[in-house]
C-alpha positions as CSV (number, residue, x, y, z in Angstrom):
1,M,-15.2,-33.4,5.9
2,K,-15.1,-32.1,2.7
3,V,-17.7,-29.5,1.6
4,F,-18.7,-31.8,-1.5
5,A,-19.1,-34.9,0.6
6,R,-21.3,-33.1,3.0
7,K,-23.3,-31.8,0.6
8,A,-23.7,-35.4,-1.0
9,I,-24.9,-36.7,2.1
10,S,-27.3,-33.9,2.5
11,L,-28.6,-34.5,-1.1
12,S,-28.9,-38.3,-0.5
13,V,-31.0,-37.6,3.0
14,A,-33.3,-35.3,0.9
15,L,-33.9,-38.2,-1.7
16,A,-34.3,-40.9,1.2
17,V,-37.3,-38.7,2.8
18,G,-38.9,-38.1,-0.6
19,V,-37.8,-34.4,-0.9
20,A,-37.0,-34.0,-4.6
21,P,-34.1,-32.0,-5.2
22,M,-34.9,-28.6,-7.6
23,T,-34.3,-29.6,-11.3
24,P,-32.3,-27.2,-13.1
25,A,-33.0,-26.4,-16.8
26,L,-31.5,-28.8,-19.1
27,G,-27.8,-28.0,-20.0
28,A,-27.7,-25.0,-17.3
29,G,-24.2,-24.1,-16.4
30,P,-22.7,-23.2,-12.9
31,T,-24.4,-20.0,-11.4
32,T,-20.9,-19.4,-9.4
33,G,-17.3,-19.1,-10.3
34,G,-14.9,-16.9,-11.9
35,A,-14.4,-15.5,-15.6
36,E,-11.2,-17.4,-16.4
37,S,-11.0,-19.6,-19.4
38,V,-9.3,-23.4,-18.9
39,Q,-6.0,-21.9,-20.6
40,D,-5.8,-18.7,-18.6
41,W,-4.6,-20.5,-15.5
42,F,-1.9,-22.4,-17.4
43,I,-0.7,-19.2,-18.9
44,A,-0.6,-17.1,-15.6
45,G,1.3,-20.1,-13.9
46,Q,3.9,-19.4,-17.1
47,R,3.7,-16.0,-16.7
48,F,4.7,-16.3,-12.9
49,I,7.4,-18.5,-13.6
50,A,9.0,-16.1,-16.4
51,E,8.7,-13.3,-13.7
52,G,10.5,-15.4,-11.4
53,E,13.5,-16.2,-13.5
54,G,13.7,-12.6,-14.3
55,L,14.4,-11.3,-11.0
56,Q,17.4,-9.8,-10.1
57,S,18.5,-9.0,-6.6
58,H,19.9,-5.3,-5.8
59,E,23.1,-6.0,-4.1
60,G,24.0,-2.5,-3.8
61,R,23.2,0.2,-0.9
62,A,19.9,1.7,-0.1
63,K,19.9,5.5,-0.4
64,N,16.4,5.5,1.4
65,V,14.4,2.9,3.3
66,I,10.7,3.2,3.7
67,L,9.1,0.9,6.4
68,F,5.4,0.4,6.2
69,I,3.5,-1.3,9.0
70,G,0.1,-2.1,8.9
71,D,-1.0,-2.5,12.8
72,G,-2.8,-5.6,13.2
73,M,-2.7,-6.6,9.4
74,G,-2.6,-10.3,9.8
75,I,-2.5,-12.7,7.2
76,S,-6.4,-12.9,7.2
77,T,-6.8,-9.2,7.0
78,V,-4.8,-9.1,3.6
79,T,-6.8,-11.8,2.5
80,A,-10.3,-10.1,3.2
81,A,-9.0,-6.6,2.1
82,R,-7.8,-8.1,-1.2
83,I,-11.1,-9.8,-2.0
84,L,-13.2,-6.6,-0.9
85,E,-10.9,-4.3,-3.1
86,G,-11.6,-6.3,-6.2
87,Q,-15.2,-6.6,-5.3
88,M,-15.4,-2.9,-5.0
89,H,-14.3,-2.9,-8.6
90,G,-16.9,-5.1,-9.8
91,K,-14.7,-8.3,-9.8
92,T,-15.1,-11.4,-7.9
93,G,-12.1,-10.3,-5.8
94,E,-10.2,-13.3,-4.9
95,E,-8.0,-13.0,-7.8
96,N,-7.2,-9.4,-6.9
97,S,-3.9,-8.4,-5.5
98,L,-3.3,-5.4,-3.3
99,S,-0.3,-3.3,-4.3
100,F,2.4,-4.6,-1.9
101,E,1.3,-8.3,-2.5
102,T,3.1,-7.7,-6.1
103,L,6.5,-7.1,-4.4
104,P,9.2,-9.7,-5.4
105,Y,10.5,-10.9,-1.9
106,V,7.9,-12.3,0.8
107,A,8.8,-13.9,4.3
108,L,7.1,-14.7,7.5
109,S,7.4,-12.9,10.6
110,K,7.6,-14.5,14.3
111,T,6.2,-11.6,16.5
112,Y,6.4,-13.1,19.8
113,S,8.2,-10.7,22.1
114,W,10.7,-11.5,25.0
115,D,8.0,-12.1,27.6
116,Q,4.7,-12.5,25.4
117,Q,3.5,-15.2,23.3
118,T,0.8,-13.1,21.7
119,P,2.7,-9.5,21.7
120,D,1.6,-5.9,21.8
121,S,2.8,-3.4,19.5
122,A,5.4,-1.7,21.7
123,P,7.9,-4.7,21.7
124,T,7.0,-5.8,18.2
125,M,7.9,-2.3,16.7
126,T,11.0,-2.1,19.0
127,A,12.1,-5.3,17.4
128,M,11.5,-4.2,13.9
129,V,13.5,-0.9,14.4
130,T,16.1,-1.9,16.9
131,G,17.0,-5.4,16.2
132,Y,16.3,-6.5,19.6
133,K,13.1,-8.4,21.1
134,A,11.7,-6.4,24.0
135,R,9.1,-6.5,26.8
136,E,5.5,-5.5,27.0
137,G,4.5,-2.3,26.7
138,M,8.0,-1.1,26.6
139,L,9.7,1.1,23.8
140,S,13.2,1.0,22.2
141,V,14.6,-0.2,25.7
142,N,16.3,-3.5,26.5
143,H,14.3,-6.4,28.0
144,T,16.4,-5.9,31.3
145,T,14.6,-2.8,31.8
146,A,12.0,-2.9,35.1
147,R,8.4,-2.3,34.4
148,G,7.4,1.3,35.3
149,E,11.3,2.5,35.5
150,C,11.0,6.1,36.0
151,S,14.8,7.0,36.1
152,T,16.0,9.1,33.3
153,A,19.7,7.6,33.8
154,V,18.5,3.9,33.8
155,I,16.3,4.5,30.8
156,A,19.3,6.1,28.8
157,S,21.3,3.0,29.9
158,K,19.0,0.5,28.7
159,S,18.0,2.5,25.6
160,L,18.4,0.6,22.1
161,P,19.6,2.9,19.0
162,T,16.5,2.8,16.4
163,I,17.1,2.8,12.6
164,L,15.8,6.4,12.7
165,E,18.4,7.4,15.0
166,Q,21.0,5.6,12.8
167,A,19.7,7.0,9.7
168,A,20.0,10.5,11.4
169,S,23.6,10.1,12.3
170,M,24.4,9.2,8.7
171,G,23.2,12.2,7.7
172,K,19.8,11.3,6.2
173,D,16.7,13.0,6.8
174,T,13.8,11.0,8.6
175,G,10.1,11.2,8.9
176,I,7.1,9.3,10.7
177,V,3.5,9.1,9.5
178,S,0.2,7.4,11.3
179,T,-3.2,7.0,11.1
180,A,-2.7,6.5,15.0
181,R,-1.4,9.4,17.6
182,V,2.3,9.8,16.6
183,T,3.0,9.4,20.1
184,H,1.4,5.9,20.2
185,A,3.4,2.7,20.2
186,T,4.3,2.1,16.5
187,P,5.5,5.5,15.5
188,A,7.0,6.2,19.1
189,A,9.4,3.6,19.0
190,T,11.2,5.0,16.1
191,Y,12.2,8.1,18.5
192,A,11.2,7.5,22.1
193,H,12.8,5.3,24.6
194,T,10.4,4.6,27.9
195,A,9.4,1.6,30.0
196,V,5.7,2.5,29.6
197,R,4.1,2.8,26.2
198,D,1.2,5.1,27.6
199,W,3.3,7.6,29.2
200,E,2.3,9.8,26.1
201,A,1.9,13.1,27.9
202,D,3.2,14.1,31.3
203,S,-0.2,13.6,32.9
204,N,-0.1,10.1,31.9
205,I,3.0,9.4,34.3
206,S,1.4,8.8,37.4
207,T,3.7,6.5,39.2
208,C,6.9,8.8,39.4
209,G,5.9,11.2,42.2
210,A,4.2,14.4,41.8
211,N,4.8,16.8,38.7
212,P,7.2,14.2,37.0
213,A,7.8,16.8,34.2
214,A,9.4,19.1,36.4
215,N,11.8,16.5,37.7
216,P,14.8,15.9,35.5
217,A,15.6,12.5,37.0
218,V,12.3,11.3,35.7
219,V,12.0,9.9,32.1
220,K,10.1,12.3,29.8
221,D,6.9,11.8,28.3
222,I,6.7,10.6,24.9
223,A,5.3,13.7,23.3
224,R,8.0,15.7,24.8
225,Q,10.6,13.2,23.6
226,L,9.4,14.0,20.0
227,I,10.0,17.6,20.5
228,E,13.2,17.3,22.6
229,V,15.0,14.5,20.4
230,S,19.0,14.6,20.2
231,P,20.5,17.5,18.0
232,K,21.2,15.0,15.1
233,V,17.4,13.6,15.3
234,K,16.2,17.3,15.5
235,A,18.0,18.3,12.5
236,S,17.0,15.3,10.8
237,L,13.2,14.7,11.6
238,K,11.8,16.8,9.1
239,V,8.1,15.4,9.0
240,A,5.9,13.9,11.6
241,L,1.9,13.3,10.8
242,G,-0.6,11.9,12.4
243,G,-3.2,12.3,15.4
244,G,-2.8,13.0,19.0
245,R,-3.0,17.0,19.3
246,T,-4.1,16.8,22.9
247,Y,-0.9,15.4,24.2
248,F,1.0,18.2,22.7
249,L,-1.2,21.1,24.2
250,P,-1.7,22.2,27.9
251,K,-4.6,21.5,29.9
252,T,-5.8,25.0,30.0
253,Q,-5.8,25.3,25.9
254,F,-8.9,24.4,24.2
255,D,-8.4,22.3,21.0
256,P,-8.6,24.3,17.7
257,E,-11.1,21.8,16.0
258,Y,-13.3,20.8,19.0
259,G,-14.2,23.6,21.2
260,S,-15.1,21.4,24.3
261,T,-12.0,19.5,24.1
262,K,-8.7,20.5,26.1
263,G,-5.2,19.7,26.1
264,R,-3.7,16.8,28.4
265,R,-0.5,18.5,29.3
266,S,0.1,19.3,33.0
267,D,3.3,21.0,32.5
268,G,1.6,23.9,30.8
269,R,3.6,23.5,27.5
270,D,2.5,23.9,24.3
271,L,4.5,21.7,22.1
272,T,3.0,22.2,18.6
273,A,4.4,26.0,19.1
274,E,7.5,24.7,20.5
275,W,8.0,22.5,17.4
276,V,8.0,25.6,15.4
277,S,9.9,27.9,17.6
278,S,12.7,25.5,18.1
279,R,13.2,24.6,14.6
280,G,12.9,28.0,12.7
281,S,10.9,30.1,10.5
282,D,10.6,27.5,7.8
283,A,8.8,25.1,10.2
284,V,5.2,24.5,10.0
285,F,2.2,23.1,12.2
286,A,-0.7,22.2,10.5
287,W,-4.0,20.5,12.2
288,N,-6.1,20.7,9.1
289,K,-6.1,19.6,5.7
290,A,-6.0,23.2,4.4
291,Q,-2.9,23.8,6.3
292,F,-1.6,20.4,5.6
293,D,-2.2,21.3,1.7
294,A,-0.6,25.0,2.2
295,A,2.4,23.6,3.3
296,N,4.7,23.4,0.3
297,P,7.3,20.7,0.5
298,A,9.8,22.6,-1.7
299,T,9.9,25.6,1.1
300,T,8.9,23.7,4.1
301,R,11.8,22.5,6.3
302,Y,9.9,20.9,9.0
303,L,6.2,19.8,9.3
304,L,4.4,18.7,12.3
305,G,0.5,17.8,11.4
306,L,-1.6,16.5,14.2
307,F,-5.2,16.1,12.6
308,E,-7.2,14.9,15.6
309,P,-7.1,15.3,19.5
310,S,-6.5,11.4,19.6
311,H,-6.0,9.0,16.5
312,V,-7.3,10.5,13.2
313,Q,-10.5,9.4,11.6
314,Y,-10.9,5.9,10.1
315,E,-10.7,6.0,6.1
316,A,-14.4,4.9,6.0
317,D,-15.2,8.2,8.2
318,R,-12.5,10.8,6.9
319,A,-14.6,12.6,4.4
320,N,-17.0,13.4,7.3
321,D,-14.3,15.2,9.5
322,P,-15.5,18.8,10.0
323,A,-12.1,20.3,9.4
324,G,-10.8,18.1,6.9
325,E,-8.1,15.4,7.1
326,P,-5.4,14.3,4.8
327,S,-5.4,10.5,3.8
328,L,-2.5,8.3,4.5
329,T,-1.6,8.4,0.7
330,D,-1.8,12.4,1.1
331,M,0.4,12.2,3.8
332,T,3.0,9.6,2.5
333,E,3.3,11.7,-0.4
334,K,3.9,14.8,1.1
335,A,6.7,13.1,3.3
336,I,8.5,11.7,0.7
337,R,8.5,15.1,-1.1
338,M,10.1,16.6,1.7
339,L,12.5,14.1,2.6
340,E,13.8,13.3,-1.1
341,K,15.4,16.9,-0.8
342,N,18.2,15.3,1.1
343,S,20.9,14.3,-1.4
344,K,22.0,11.6,1.2
345,G,18.6,10.0,1.4
346,F,16.0,9.4,4.0
347,F,14.5,6.9,6.4
348,L,10.5,7.1,6.5
349,H,8.2,5.1,8.7
350,V,4.7,4.9,7.5
351,E,1.8,3.3,9.9
352,A,-1.8,2.3,9.2
353,G,-2.8,2.3,12.6
354,R,-6.5,2.2,12.7
355,I,-6.7,-1.2,10.9
356,D,-5.8,-2.7,14.7
357,H,-8.4,-0.2,16.1
358,A,-11.3,-1.5,13.9
359,H,-10.1,-5.0,14.7
360,H,-10.3,-4.4,18.4
361,A,-13.7,-3.1,18.2
362,G,-14.9,-6.1,16.2
363,N,-15.6,-3.9,13.1
364,A,-14.1,-5.7,10.1
365,K,-15.4,-3.3,7.4
366,R,-13.6,-0.2,8.8
367,A,-10.5,-2.5,9.2
368,L,-10.5,-3.7,5.7
369,I,-11.2,-0.3,4.0
370,D,-8.0,0.9,6.1
371,T,-6.1,-1.9,4.8
372,I,-7.2,-0.9,1.5
373,E,-6.2,2.5,2.1
374,F,-2.8,1.5,3.4
375,S,-2.2,-0.2,-0.2
376,N,-2.4,3.1,-1.7
377,P,0.4,5.1,-0.5
378,I,2.6,2.0,-0.9
379,R,1.9,2.0,-4.6
380,K,2.4,5.9,-4.5
381,A,5.7,5.4,-2.7
382,M,6.8,2.9,-5.5
383,E,5.4,5.6,-8.1
384,L,7.8,8.5,-6.5
385,T,11.2,6.4,-5.7
386,D,13.8,4.4,-7.8
387,P,13.7,0.6,-6.8
388,R,17.3,0.8,-7.4
389,E,18.2,3.1,-4.7
390,T,14.9,3.1,-2.2
391,L,14.2,-0.3,-0.1
392,I,10.5,-0.6,0.5
393,I,9.4,-3.0,3.4
394,V,5.9,-3.9,4.3
395,S,4.8,-5.8,7.3
396,A,2.6,-5.6,10.4
397,D,3.5,-5.9,14.1
398,H,1.0,-8.5,15.0
399,S,-2.3,-10.2,13.8
400,H,-5.8,-10.4,15.4
401,V,-8.3,-13.0,16.0
402,F,-10.1,-12.4,12.8
403,T,-11.0,-15.4,10.6
404,I,-12.7,-16.2,7.1
405,A,-14.8,-19.1,7.5
406,G,-17.4,-21.7,5.8
407,Y,-17.4,-22.6,2.2
408,P,-18.5,-19.2,0.5
409,H,-18.4,-19.3,-3.2
410,R,-16.3,-17.5,-5.5
411,G,-17.2,-13.9,-5.5
412,N,-19.5,-14.2,-2.4
413,P,-19.6,-10.7,-0.9
414,I,-16.7,-11.0,1.8
415,L,-18.8,-8.9,4.4
416,G,-22.0,-10.9,3.6
417,L,-23.7,-14.0,4.9
418,V,-22.0,-17.5,3.5
419,K,-23.5,-18.9,0.6
420,E,-22.1,-22.0,-1.0
421,V,-21.4,-23.4,-4.4
422,P,-24.9,-25.1,-5.3
423,M,-25.2,-28.8,-5.5
424,V,-26.4,-28.7,-8.9
425,D,-25.5,-26.6,-11.7
426,G,-27.9,-24.1,-12.9
427,Q,-29.3,-23.6,-9.2
428,S,-28.7,-20.1,-7.5
429,A,-26.7,-19.8,-4.2
430,V,-28.5,-19.7,-1.0
431,P,-27.4,-18.8,2.7
432,A,-25.7,-21.8,4.3
433,K,-27.1,-22.9,7.7
434,D,-25.5,-23.5,11.2
435,T,-26.7,-26.4,13.0
436,L,-29.6,-24.5,14.6
437,G,-30.7,-23.4,11.0
438,L,-29.2,-19.9,11.0
439,P,-27.2,-18.2,8.6
440,Y,-23.7,-16.8,9.3
441,T,-21.1,-14.4,8.0
442,T,-17.9,-15.3,6.3
443,L,-16.0,-12.9,8.3
444,G,-15.9,-13.4,12.4
445,Y,-13.8,-12.9,15.6
446,Q,-12.7,-15.5,17.9
447,N,-13.4,-13.1,20.7
448,G,-14.5,-9.5,21.1
449,P,-17.6,-6.9,21.4
450,G,-19.3,-9.0,18.5
451,W,-20.5,-11.7,20.8
452,R,-24.5,-11.1,21.1
453,N,-26.0,-12.0,24.4
454,A,-28.5,-14.1,22.6
455,I,-28.7,-16.5,25.4
456,T,-30.5,-13.9,27.6
457,A,-32.8,-13.2,24.8
458,G,-33.8,-16.9,24.9
459,I,-32.2,-17.8,21.7
460,A,-29.2,-19.6,20.9
461,R,-27.6,-17.2,18.2
462,P,-29.0,-14.1,16.6
463,N,-30.5,-14.4,13.4
464,L,-28.9,-12.5,10.9
465,A,-31.1,-13.1,7.7
466,A,-32.7,-9.7,7.8
467,V,-29.5,-7.8,9.0
468,D,-27.2,-5.7,6.6
469,T,-23.9,-7.4,7.5
470,T,-22.3,-4.9,4.8
471,D,-23.1,-2.0,7.1
472,V,-20.0,0.1,8.1
473,N,-21.4,-0.2,12.0
474,F,-22.1,-4.0,11.8
475,L,-19.9,-5.9,14.4
476,Q,-18.9,-9.5,13.2
477,E,-20.1,-12.3,15.6
478,A,-17.3,-13.1,18.3
479,A,-17.2,-16.7,20.1
480,V,-15.9,-15.3,23.3
481,P,-17.5,-11.9,25.0
482,L,-14.7,-9.5,25.5
483,D,-15.0,-5.7,25.5
484,S,-12.0,-5.5,23.0
485,E,-11.2,-7.9,20.7
486,T,-7.3,-9.4,21.3
487,H,-4.3,-9.6,19.1
488,A,-3.2,-13.2,17.5
489,G,0.0,-14.8,17.8
490,E,0.4,-16.3,14.5
491,D,3.2,-15.0,12.0
492,V,2.4,-12.0,9.9
493,G,3.8,-11.3,6.2
494,I,6.9,-9.3,5.2
495,W,6.9,-8.0,1.5
496,A,10.1,-6.3,0.2
497,K,11.5,-4.8,-2.8
498,G,14.7,-2.7,-3.6
499,P,18.2,-2.8,-2.5
500,K,19.0,-5.9,-0.3
501,A,15.3,-6.9,-0.5
502,H,16.3,-10.5,-1.3
503,L,17.4,-10.7,2.6
504,V,13.8,-10.9,3.3
505,H,13.2,-14.9,3.0
506,G,12.1,-17.8,4.9
507,S,10.6,-17.8,8.3
508,M,12.3,-14.7,10.1
509,E,12.5,-13.5,13.5
510,Q,10.6,-10.3,13.7
511,N,13.8,-8.3,14.9
512,W,15.6,-9.5,11.9
513,I,13.7,-6.7,9.7
514,Y,16.0,-4.1,11.6
515,H,19.2,-5.8,10.4
516,V,17.8,-5.9,6.7
517,M,17.6,-2.4,6.7
518,R,20.5,-1.6,8.6
519,E,22.4,-3.7,5.9
520,A,20.9,-2.0,3.1
521,F,21.9,1.4,4.6
522,G,25.4,-0.1,4.9
523,K,26.2,0.8,8.7
524,S,29.6,0.2,9.7
525,D,30.2,-3.0,11.7
526,D,31.5,-1.3,14.8
527,Q,28.7,0.5,15.2
528,Q,30.1,3.8,15.6
529,G,26.7,5.7,14.7
530,D,25.0,3.5,17.6
531,Q,27.5,4.7,20.1
532,Q,27.2,8.3,19.0
533,D,23.3,8.1,19.2
534,G,23.9,7.0,22.6
535,N,26.0,9.8,23.6
536,D,23.6,12.3,22.1
537,R,21.0,11.0,24.5
538,N,23.2,10.9,27.5
539,D,24.3,14.7,26.6
540,R,20.5,15.6,26.2
541,N,19.9,14.2,29.7
542,D,22.9,16.1,31.0
543,R,21.6,19.2,29.7
544,D,17.9,18.7,31.0
């Protein structure tokens, strides 16, 4: 039922029972709405047409490619973050655009994996960086790989060359930046090959015999793969920034920031020290913002930054970190400054990993603030690069069961209770009520920890009238009780700008994103570079 018709019925019922509607002052205007004039809408439409007619595709090759991934950033997340950012700047919000929404080429990405209708991040990122759809929980190996495969030789034979590895074979520099652990699924898919995404440290490999790190026939853990990449990738991978310190430290060593936390490695190795020792005097390891700031891009050749034992702080909490943490924007700018020194170009992957984590927690505000922050390094990247030589692609690996509901009026606080457009001009907006007579929020989840056990308390739903739903710790209501909210299976957006960006169009299979990047780089059709990457991996396996 359309909202106006529903309100009209409510008004007629009120009149029928003798309840007079509130009478506004004579000539009162609407109390909700935007600031646009009537002419503004037409003028904006004509401007849009002119901009479209002026678009010129860049047919040349890309010197650089930057792949930005908002982990879990579905369409509803983009919309809500857009509105929140606008409202944070004193606007109604709906008319706002995040930085990447201004990119000229847009498509939809179908996110299903080879064996999942609703996917996890491992096969989705594998699809984007290798060109192949893969299995649940597996990183950059093809879908014929057995679940829990331990064999180094088998994994090598099933491995899929990644766009980062291919960029390295072309003599380009490479980098990864994430607000998640650098060993987490999305960044790890660019450099690691494994049947189990959770094998981030050797202590996580529990099904491949005792002491797997000492057995060369057992696949390496993901943190070790980052340090012991092929010779070409080792020379190429100049920067890796994010979280996950404990996956690189031995169990006998305390974390430098949190004195009671120890490393996770059973093999006794300190991989942060090995990053420096294996890469020369110009290599740096940083674990706090002061060390990060001190790393001069002009003189630092290799930079590993791990700013938390696990994932880095949410953007909403980052200022409270005791040792200080760089923002995603800070890390992206530093990475570009380091990689741009290579005259042959670079490949950089940047992930806003904690959008996903906040959604899993049923915590919309943290998810949206991380999405807003994700927009900032994209803007910075556009400032620092030339669109004639740098392809920028922005997308997500999957969505979440996150909804924008009700009929809130224009400018209604996106984190607040739903208030509808008043039926009579001049009246103030008041909270809408459900069939139980209770207010509800615009934002919610189909499942997750936000389910309130109201039935046990003897009520059908909690009363949110006196609750601050804009608080950073507020959990939006969920229909189905789960400890962790789930991913969703609908398409996600792709936004692109730069050489070959026009190839992003229509409804795309997620793995086609790789093919756009590969075409932009101008990879040869015979895939000689792909085969060389495979040879590098086999050589490495033989040596180890």
